[in-house]
MILUM-851447 format. One record per residue: x, y, z of N, C-alpha, C, O in turn. Coordinates in steps of 0.1 Angstrom, whole numbers, plus 5000, padded with zeros to 4 digits. Example, Ala and Ser with C-alpha at 12.3 -4.5 7.8 and 13.67 -1.06 7.14 Angstrom:
2
+--------+---------+------+---------+----------+-------+--------+---------+------+--------+---------+------+
! n_east ! n_north ! n_up ! ca_east ! ca_north ! ca_up ! c_east ! c_north ! c_up ! o_east ! o_north ! o_up !
+--------+---------+------+---------+----------+-------+--------+---------+------+--------+---------+------+
!   5132 !    4943 ! 5078 !    5123 !     4955 !  5078 !   5132 !    4967 ! 5078 !   5142 !    4967 ! 5085 !
!   5128 !    4978 ! 5071 !    5137 !     4989 !  5071 !   5129 !    5000 ! 5079 !   5134 !    5011 ! 5080 !
+--------+---------+------+---------+----------+-------+--------+---------+------+--------+---------+------+
***
This chain:
153
+--------+---------+------+---------+----------+-------+--------+---------+------+--------+---------+------+
! n_east ! n_north ! n_up ! ca_east ! ca_north ! ca_up ! c_east ! c_north ! c_up ! o_east ! o_north ! o_up !
+--------+---------+------+---------+----------+-------+--------+---------+------+--------+---------+------+
!   1835 !    4385 ! 9229 !    1847 !     4394 !  9240 !   1855 !    4380 ! 9248 !   1850 !    4372 ! 9254 !
!   1868 !    4381 ! 9245 !    1874 !     4366 !  9251 !   1880 !    4372 ! 9265 !   1885 !    4383 ! 9266 !
!   1878 !    4363 ! 9276 !    1884 !     4369 !  9288 !   1894 !    4355 ! 9291 !   1893 !    4343 ! 9286 !
!   1905 !    4361 ! 9300 !    1916 !     4352 !  9304 !   1907 !    4337 ! 9313 !   1909 !    4325 ! 9311 !
!   1899 !    4342 ! 9321 !    1893 !     4331 !  9326 !   1877 !    4333 ! 9326 !   1872 !    4344 ! 9330 !
!   1870 !    4325 ! 9323 !    1853 !     4326 !  9324 !   1847 !    4317 ! 9335 !   1845 !    4305 ! 9333 !
!   1843 !    4325 ! 9347 !    1836 !     4317 !  9358 !   1825 !    4305 ! 9352 !   1825 !    4293 ! 9355 !
!   1816 !    4311 ! 9344 !    1805 !     4305 !  9337 !   1802 !    4304 ! 9325 !   1793 !    4310 ! 9320 !
!   1813 !    4295 ! 9317 !    1812 !     4297 !  9303 !   1796 !    4286 ! 9297 !   1793 !    4275 ! 9299 !
!   1787 !    4296 ! 9291 !    1779 !     4293 !  9285 !   1778 !    4280 ! 9276 !   1768 !    4272 ! 9274 !
!   1790 !    4279 ! 9271 !    1794 !     4269 !  9259 !   1804 !    4259 ! 9267 !   1813 !    4264 ! 9274 !
!   1803 !    4248 ! 9266 !    1808 !     4240 !  9275 !   1807 !    4224 ! 9267 !   1796 !    4222 ! 9261 !
!   1817 !    4213 ! 9269 !    1817 !     4205 !  9263 !   1808 !    4195 ! 9267 !   1806 !    4186 ! 9259 !
!   1801 !    4196 ! 9281 !    1792 !     4190 !  9285 !   1778 !    4194 ! 9287 !   1776 !    4201 ! 9297 !
!   1768 !    4190 ! 9279 !    1757 !     4198 !  9278 !   1747 !    4202 ! 9295 !   1738 !    4209 ! 9298 !
!   1755 !    4192 ! 9301 !    1747 !     4197 !  9315 !   1753 !    4207 ! 9323 !   1746 !    4215 ! 9329 !
!   1766 !    4207 ! 9322 !    1775 !     4219 !  9326 !   1768 !    4230 ! 9319 !   1764 !    4239 ! 9326 !
!   1767 !    4232 ! 9307 !    1767 !     4244 !  9299 !   1751 !    4249 ! 9302 !   1748 !    4261 ! 9303 !
!   1743 !    4239 ! 9304 !    1730 !     4243 !  9313 !   1729 !    4248 ! 9324 !   1722 !    4257 ! 9326 !
!   1736 !    4243 ! 9333 !    1738 !     4244 !  9346 !   1744 !    4261 ! 9345 !   1737 !    4269 ! 9351 !
!   1753 !    4263 ! 9340 !    1759 !     4278 !  9341 !   1747 !    4286 ! 9332 !   1744 !    4297 ! 9336 !
!   1742 !    4283 ! 9325 !    1730 !     4294 !  9320 !   1719 !    4294 ! 9332 !   1715 !    4305 ! 9336 !
!   1716 !    4283 ! 9338 !    1707 !     4287 !  9349 !   1712 !    4298 ! 9359 !   1706 !    4308 ! 9363 !
!   1726 !    4294 ! 9363 !    1732 !     4302 !  9375 !   1733 !    4316 ! 9368 !   1731 !    4325 ! 9376 !
!   1735 !    4322 ! 9354 !    1735 !     4330 !  9348 !   1723 !    4339 ! 9348 !   1724 !    4351 ! 9348 !
!   1711 !    4331 ! 9347 !    1697 !     4336 !  9349 !   1693 !    4339 ! 9367 !   1685 !    4347 ! 9371 !
!   1701 !    4331 ! 9373 !    1699 !     4336 !  9385 !   1705 !    4348 ! 9392 !   1699 !    4353 ! 9401 !
!   1719 !    4352 ! 9385 !    1722 !     4363 !  9388 !   1715 !    4378 ! 9382 !   1715 !    4389 ! 9388 !
!   1710 !    4373 ! 9370 !    1701 !     4385 !  9366 !   1688 !    4384 ! 9376 !   1680 !    4394 ! 9375 !
!   1686 !    4376 ! 9383 !    1672 !     4379 !  9390 !   1680 !    4388 ! 9404 !   1674 !    4399 ! 9408 !
!   1693 !    4383 ! 9409 !    1697 !     4390 !  9418 !   1699 !    4405 ! 9413 !   1698 !    4414 ! 9421 !
!   1703 !    4407 ! 9401 !    1702 !     4422 !  9398 !   1691 !    4431 ! 9398 !   1691 !    4443 ! 9400 !
!   1678 !    4424 ! 9394 !    1666 !     4429 !  9393 !   1660 !    4432 ! 9410 !   1654 !    4443 ! 9413 !
!   1663 !    4421 ! 9417 !    1660 !     4420 !  9433 !   1671 !    4431 ! 9439 !   1668 !    4435 ! 9451 !
!   1683 !    4437 ! 9433 !    1689 !     4444 !  9442 !   1685 !    4457 ! 9438 !   1687 !    4466 ! 9446 !
!   1678 !    4461 ! 9428 !    1674 !     4473 !  9424 !   1662 !    4479 ! 9431 !   1659 !    4491 ! 9434 !
!   1655 !    4467 ! 9432 !    1643 !     4469 !  9444 !   1648 !    4472 ! 9460 !   1644 !    4481 ! 9468 !
!   1656 !    4465 ! 9460 !    1661 !     4467 !  9476 !   1667 !    4484 ! 9473 !   1662 !    4492 ! 9481 !
!   1675 !    4489 ! 9462 !    1677 !     4502 !  9464 !   1669 !    4510 ! 9467 !   1669 !    4517 ! 9477 !
!   1661 !    4508 ! 9455 !    1648 !     4519 !  9458 !   1640 !    4519 ! 9472 !   1635 !    4529 ! 9477 !
!   1641 !    4504 ! 9477 !    1636 !     4504 !  9491 !   1645 !    4511 ! 9501 !   1638 !    4519 ! 9508 !
!   1657 !    4512 ! 9502 !    1668 !     4517 !  9508 !   1665 !    4533 ! 9508 !   1665 !    4539 ! 9519 !
!   1663 !    4539 ! 9496 !    1663 !     4552 !  9494 !   1649 !    4560 ! 9504 !   1649 !    4569 ! 9512 !
!   1638 !    4549 ! 9497 !    1626 !     4551 !  9507 !   1629 !    4550 ! 9519 !   1625 !    4559 ! 9527 !
!   1635 !    4542 ! 9523 !    1634 !     4541 !  9541 !   1645 !    4553 ! 9547 !   1646 !    4556 ! 9559 !
!   1651 !    4560 ! 9537 !    1660 !     4570 !  9540 !   1651 !    4584 ! 9541 !   1652 !    4592 ! 9551 !
!   1644 !    4584 ! 9533 !    1635 !     4595 !  9531 !   1623 !    4593 ! 9542 !   1618 !    4603 ! 9547 !
!   1619 !    4582 ! 9546 !    1607 !     4583 !  9557 !   1615 !    4585 ! 9570 !   1611 !    4593 ! 9579 !
!   1629 !    4577 ! 9572 !    1632 !     4582 !  9584 !   1635 !    4597 ! 9587 !   1631 !    4603 ! 9597 !
!   1642 !    4603 ! 9576 !    1643 !     4617 !  9578 !   1632 !    4623 ! 9579 !   1630 !    4629 ! 9589 !
!   1621 !    4621 ! 9569 !    1609 !     4628 !  9571 !   1603 !    4629 ! 9588 !   1600 !    4639 ! 9595 !
!   1603 !    4614 ! 9592 !    1601 !     4614 !  9608 !   1607 !    4618 ! 9620 !   1602 !    4618 ! 9631 !
!   1620 !    4621 ! 9618 !    1629 !     4629 !  9625 !   1626 !    4645 ! 9623 !   1627 !    4653 ! 9632 !
!   1623 !    4648 ! 9611 !    1621 !     4665 !  9610 !   1609 !    4672 ! 9612 !   1607 !    4684 ! 9613 !
!   1598 !    4658 ! 9612 !    1584 !     4665 !  9616 !   1581 !    4663 ! 9631 !   1572 !    4671 ! 9637 !
!   1589 !    4652 ! 9638 !    1589 !     4654 !  9653 !   1595 !    4663 ! 9663 !   1607 !    4664 ! 9661 !
!   1590 !    4669 ! 9673 !    1596 !     4677 !  9681 !   1610 !    4672 ! 9688 !   1611 !    4662 ! 9695 !
!   1621 !    4681 ! 9684 !    1621 !     4695 !  9681 !   1624 !    4696 ! 9669 !   1635 !    4692 ! 9665 !
!   1616 !    4703 ! 9660 !    1610 !     4702 !  9646 !   1625 !    4706 ! 9636 !   1634 !    4713 ! 9641 !
!   1626 !    4702 ! 9625 !    1635 !     4702 !  9615 !   1650 !    4702 ! 9624 !   1658 !    4710 ! 9620 !
!   1653 !    4697 ! 9634 !    1665 !     4690 !  9639 !   1669 !    4678 ! 9641 !   1661 !    4670 ! 9644 !
!   1682 !    4675 ! 9640 !    1684 !     4661 !  9640 !   1699 !    4662 ! 9651 !   1708 !    4670 ! 9649 !
!   1697 !    4654 ! 9659 !    1705 !     4652 !  9670 !   1717 !    4644 ! 9661 !   1716 !    4638 ! 9650 !
!   1731 !    4644 ! 9669 !    1741 !     4637 !  9665 !   1737 !    4623 ! 9664 !   1740 !    4619 ! 9653 !
!   1732 !    4617 ! 9670 !    1729 !     4604 !  9668 !   1719 !    4601 ! 9654 !   1721 !    4591 ! 9647 !
!   1709 !    4610 ! 9652 !    1700 !     4609 !  9643 !   1711 !    4610 ! 9628 !   1710 !    4603 ! 9618 !
!   1719 !    4619 ! 9630 !    1727 !     4621 !  9620 !   1734 !    4608 ! 9616 !   1734 !    4604 ! 9605 !
!   1740 !    4603 ! 9625 !    1749 !     4591 !  9620 !   1741 !    4579 ! 9616 !   1744 !    4571 ! 9607 !
!   1731 !    4579 ! 9622 !    1718 !     4570 !  9619 !   1718 !    4571 ! 9603 !   1721 !    4562 ! 9595 !
!   1715 !    4584 ! 9599 !    1712 !     4589 !  9588 !   1724 !    4585 ! 9578 !   1723 !    4580 ! 9567 !
!   1734 !    4587 ! 9584 !    1746 !     4585 !  9572 !   1748 !    4569 ! 9573 !   1754 !    4566 ! 9562 !
!   1746 !    4560 ! 9581 !    1744 !     4548 !  9580 !   1734 !    4542 ! 9572 !   1737 !    4532 ! 9566 !
!   1723 !    4547 ! 9571 !    1710 !     4543 !  9563 !   1718 !    4550 ! 9547 !   1716 !    4545 ! 9536 !
!   1723 !    4558 ! 9548 !    1730 !     4563 !  9533 !   1739 !    4556 ! 9529 !   1738 !    4552 ! 9517 !
!   1749 !    4551 ! 9537 !    1761 !     4541 !  9532 !   1754 !    4527 ! 9527 !   1757 !    4521 ! 9516 !
!   1744 !    4521 ! 9537 !    1737 !     4511 !  9534 !   1729 !    4509 ! 9520 !   1725 !    4499 ! 9516 !
!   1727 !    4519 ! 9515 !    1722 !     4521 !  9498 !   1734 !    4524 ! 9492 !   1731 !    4522 ! 9480 !
!   1744 !    4526 ! 9492 !    1755 !     4534 !  9488 !   1759 !    4515 ! 9485 !   1763 !    4511 ! 9474 !
!   1758 !    4506 ! 9497 !    1767 !     4495 !  9493 !   1758 !    4485 ! 9488 !   1764 !    4474 ! 9486 !
!   1744 !    4487 ! 9484 !    1736 !     4480 !  9479 !   1739 !    4483 ! 9463 !   1740 !    4474 ! 9454 !
!   1741 !    4495 ! 9461 !    1747 !     4501 !  9445 !   1758 !    4497 ! 9442 !   1760 !    4494 ! 9431 !
!   1769 !    4494 ! 9451 !    1779 !     4487 !  9449 !   1779 !    4472 ! 9445 !   1786 !    4467 ! 9436 !
!   1769 !    4466 ! 9455 !    1766 !     4452 !  9452 !   1760 !    4451 ! 9439 !   1762 !    4441 ! 9432 !
!   1751 !    4462 ! 9434 !    1744 !     4457 !  9419 !   1758 !    4460 ! 9409 !   1760 !    4452 ! 9400 !
!   1766 !    4471 ! 9410 !    1776 !     4471 !  9401 !   1783 !    4458 ! 9400 !   1787 !    4455 ! 9389 !
!   1785 !    4449 ! 9413 !    1794 !     4437 !  9413 !   1789 !    4429 ! 9405 !   1796 !    4422 ! 9397 !
!   1771 !    4427 ! 9405 !    1764 !     4418 !  9398 !   1766 !    4419 ! 9381 !   1768 !    4411 ! 9373 !
!   1762 !    4435 ! 9382 !    1766 !     4441 !  9365 !   1778 !    4434 ! 9359 !   1777 !    4425 ! 9351 !
!   1786 !    4439 ! 9363 !    1800 !     4437 !  9359 !   1802 !    4422 ! 9357 !   1806 !    4418 ! 9346 !
!   1800 !    4413 ! 9366 !    1799 !     4399 !  9367 !   1791 !    4395 ! 9353 !   1796 !    4388 ! 9346 !
!   1778 !    4400 ! 9349 !    1770 !     4396 !  9341 !   1778 !    4401 ! 9328 !   1776 !    4394 ! 9318 !
!   1786 !    4412 ! 9327 !    1790 !     4415 !  9313 !   1801 !    4407 ! 9309 !   1803 !    4402 ! 9298 !
!   1813 !    4403 ! 9323 !    1825 !     4402 !  9318 !   1824 !    4387 ! 9323 !   1833 !    4381 ! 9316 !
!   1819 !    4380 ! 9330 !    1814 !     4365 !  9334 !   1832 !    4362 ! 9344 !   1839 !    4352 ! 9345 !
!   1834 !    4376 ! 9349 !    1846 !     4374 !  9355 !   1843 !    4384 ! 9373 !   1839 !    4395 ! 9374 !
!   1844 !    4378 ! 9381 !    1841 !     4384 !  9394 !   1854 !    4395 ! 9395 !   1866 !    4394 ! 9393 !
!   1846 !    4406 ! 9398 !    1852 !     4422 !  9397 !   1862 !    4420 ! 9413 !   1858 !    4426 ! 9423 !
!   1872 !    4412 ! 9412 !    1877 !     4412 !  9426 !   1881 !    4427 ! 9433 !   1881 !    4429 ! 9445 !
!   1883 !    4434 ! 9424 !    1888 !     4453 !  9431 !   1874 !    4456 ! 9437 !   1873 !    4459 ! 9449 !
!   1866 !    4455 ! 9430 !    1854 !     4464 !  9432 !   1847 !    4454 ! 9443 !   1839 !    4460 ! 9451 !
!   1848 !    4442 ! 9446 !    1843 !     4431 !  9457 !   1849 !    4441 ! 9469 !   1843 !    4448 ! 9477 !
!   1863 !    4440 ! 9469 !    1869 !     4446 !  9479 !   1867 !    4458 ! 9484 !   1866 !    4460 ! 9496 !
!   1867 !    4470 ! 9473 !    1858 !     4484 !  9476 !   1847 !    4484 ! 9484 !   1845 !    4491 ! 9493 !
!   1837 !    4471 ! 9480 !    1822 !     4472 !  9486 !   1827 !    4469 ! 9502 !   1823 !    4475 ! 9512 !
!   1836 !    4459 ! 9500 !    1839 !     4453 !  9516 !   1844 !    4467 ! 9524 !   1839 !    4471 ! 9534 !
!   1853 !    4471 ! 9517 !    1858 !     4485 !  9526 !   1844 !    4497 ! 9529 !   1844 !    4506 ! 9538 !
!   1835 !    4495 ! 9521 !    1824 !     4504 !  9522 !   1817 !    4499 ! 9534 !   1814 !    4508 ! 9543 !
!   1814 !    4488 ! 9535 !    1809 !     4486 !  9544 !   1814 !    4479 ! 9555 !   1805 !    4472 ! 9561 !
!   1826 !    4480 ! 9561 !    1832 !     4481 !  9571 !   1833 !    4496 ! 9574 !   1830 !    4498 ! 9585 !
!   1837 !    4506 ! 9567 !    1835 !     4518 !  9569 !   1820 !    4523 ! 9576 !   1819 !    4530 ! 9585 !
!   1810 !    4517 ! 9570 !    1797 !     4519 !  9575 !   1796 !    4516 ! 9591 !   1791 !    4523 ! 9600 !
!   1804 !    4501 ! 9592 !    1802 !     4495 !  9606 !   1810 !    4503 ! 9616 !   1808 !    4502 ! 9628 !
!   1820 !    4512 ! 9611 !    1828 !     4519 !  9617 !   1822 !    4530 ! 9623 !   1824 !    4533 ! 9635 !
!   1812 !    4539 ! 9615 !    1805 !     4551 !  9614 !   1794 !    4548 ! 9627 !   1792 !    4556 ! 9636 !
!   1788 !    4537 ! 9626 !    1779 !     4533 !  9635 !   1780 !    4528 ! 9650 !   1770 !    4526 ! 9658 !
!   1792 !    4525 ! 9651 !    1798 !     4518 !  9663 !   1791 !    4525 ! 9676 !   1790 !    4537 ! 9677 !
!   1787 !    4517 ! 9683 !    1783 !     4524 !  9698 !   1795 !    4519 ! 9705 !   1798 !    4507 ! 9706 !
!   1803 !    4528 ! 9710 !    1817 !     4524 !  9718 !   1816 !    4519 ! 9730 !   1824 !    4511 ! 9735 !
!   1800 !    4525 ! 9738 !    1798 !     4521 !  9751 !   1795 !    4503 ! 9752 !   1796 !    4496 ! 9762 !
!   1790 !    4499 ! 9737 !    1786 !     4484 !  9740 !   1797 !    4475 ! 9732 !   1793 !    4464 ! 9727 !
!   1808 !    4478 ! 9730 !    1819 !     4468 !  9724 !   1830 !    4464 ! 9729 !   1829 !    4471 ! 9739 !
!   1838 !    4458 ! 9730 !    1848 !     4451 !  9738 !   1861 !    4459 ! 9729 !   1860 !    4462 ! 9717 !
!   1875 !    4461 ! 9739 !    1886 !     4467 !  9730 !   1890 !    4455 ! 9723 !   1899 !    4458 ! 9715 !
!   1887 !    4444 ! 9722 !    1887 !     4433 !  9709 !   1882 !    4432 ! 9696 !   1887 !    4429 ! 9686 !
!   1870 !    4437 ! 9699 !    1859 !     4442 !  9687 !   1868 !    4452 ! 9678 !   1871 !    4451 ! 9666 !
!   1873 !    4464 ! 9689 !    1880 !     4476 !  9679 !   1891 !    4470 ! 9673 !   1894 !    4473 ! 9661 !
!   1898 !    4461 ! 9678 !    1910 !     4456 !  9671 !   1905 !    4445 ! 9662 !   1909 !    4445 ! 9650 !
!   1900 !    4440 ! 9664 !    1894 !     4429 !  9650 !   1890 !    4438 ! 9640 !   1894 !    4435 ! 9629 !
!   1882 !    4448 ! 9641 !    1876 !     4460 !  9631 !   1885 !    4465 ! 9625 !   1885 !    4464 ! 9613 !
!   1895 !    4473 ! 9631 !    1910 !     4478 !  9627 !   1917 !    4466 ! 9618 !   1921 !    4469 ! 9606 !
!   1918 !    4455 ! 9622 !    1925 !     4446 !  9614 !   1918 !    4444 ! 9600 !   1924 !    4445 ! 9589 !
!   1906 !    4441 ! 9602 !    1895 !     4440 !  9589 !   1899 !    4452 ! 9578 !   1902 !    4450 ! 9566 !
!   1898 !    4467 ! 9584 !    1902 !     4476 !  9577 !   1915 !    4478 ! 9570 !   1917 !    4483 ! 9559 !
!   1924 !    4473 ! 9579 !    1939 !     4472 !  9572 !   1943 !    4464 ! 9562 !   1951 !    4465 ! 9553 !
!   1933 !    4450 ! 9567 !    1937 !     4438 !  9558 !   1930 !    4444 ! 9539 !   1935 !    4441 ! 9528 !
!   1918 !    4450 ! 9543 !    1912 !     4454 !  9530 !   1918 !    4466 ! 9526 !   1921 !    4466 ! 9514 !
!   1920 !    4475 ! 9532 !    1931 !     4483 !  9528 !   1940 !    4482 ! 9516 !   1940 !    4485 ! 9504 !
!   1948 !    4474 ! 9525 !    1962 !     4466 !  9522 !   1959 !    4459 ! 9506 !   1965 !    4462 ! 9496 !
!   1951 !    4451 ! 9505 !    1946 !     4442 !  9498 !   1940 !    4452 ! 9483 !   1941 !    4450 ! 9471 !
!   1933 !    4463 ! 9489 !    1927 !     4471 !  9477 !   1940 !    4480 ! 9469 !   1941 !    4482 ! 9457 !
!   1948 !    4484 ! 9479 !    1961 !     4490 !  9475 !   1968 !    4479 ! 9467 !   1969 !    4480 ! 9455 !
!   1972 !    4471 ! 9471 !    1978 !     4460 !  9458 !   1972 !    4458 ! 9447 !   1977 !    4461 ! 9436 !
!   1957 !    4450 ! 9449 !    1951 !     4449 !  9440 !   1950 !    4462 ! 9427 !   1948 !    4460 ! 9416 !
!   1952 !    4475 ! 9432 !    1954 !     4490 !  9424 !   1968 !    4491 ! 9417 !   1970 !    4496 ! 9406 !
!   1979 !    4485 ! 9425 !    1993 !     4485 !  9421 !   1992 !    4473 ! 9409 !   1997 !    4476 ! 9398 !
!   1987 !    4463 ! 9410 !    1991 !     4451 !  9404 !   1979 !    4454 ! 9392 !   1978 !    4444 ! 9386 !
!   1972 !    4463 ! 9388 !    1964 !     4467 !  9379 !   1971 !    4473 ! 9367 !   1971 !    4469 ! 9356 !
!   1978 !    4487 ! 9375 !    1990 !     4496 !  9369 !   1999 !    4490 ! 9365 !   2003 !    4493 ! 9353 !
!   2005 !    4479 ! 9373 !    2017 !     4473 !  9365 !   2013 !    4463 ! 9352 !   2020 !    4461 ! 9342 !
!   2000 !    4458 ! 9354 !    2000 !     4450 !  9340 !   1993 !    4458 ! 9327 !   1991 !    4454 ! 9316 !
!   1991 !    4468 ! 9332 !    1985 !     4479 !  9322 !   1999 !    4483 ! 9312 !   2001 !    4481 ! 9300 !
!   2007 !    4487 ! 9321 !    2021 !     4493 !  9316 !   2028 !    4484 ! 9311 !   2040 !    4486 ! 9308 !
!   2024 !    4472 ! 9308 !    2034 !     4462 !  9302 !   2033 !    4460 ! 9288 !   2041 !    4452 ! 9282 !
+--------+---------+------+---------+----------+-------+--------+---------+------+--------+---------+------+
***
């Protein structure tokens, strides 16, 4: 499969560069394996936290704070899955999947917004977070628009 640009070609004129590229690709595979462990660890953590909250008084009830913490834990696992998908996509194509990276960043900032404790932050923090959300949203939109235009050519 030929790509327009290949981040780490395993075939290169310089044998040292080819070896280094193969080494980095091996490291990316190790990262993929480790990310699977992180995902399962995160799922286990979500189960453990939910179990502890549900078996402590008041039984089988979650406060709104507990629910938001649970959402944050779920989103952390979903972000880990997105990162795993980024790694797998990179291994398959040798091209960094920019749209998927931006989508992962959007999910991460959404998680941050969900767990914000508004009593502890400054207005500048809220404006900065809003600016990041806006910038990522626009970037994601433009990447999607560019993809649609390039497929219609």
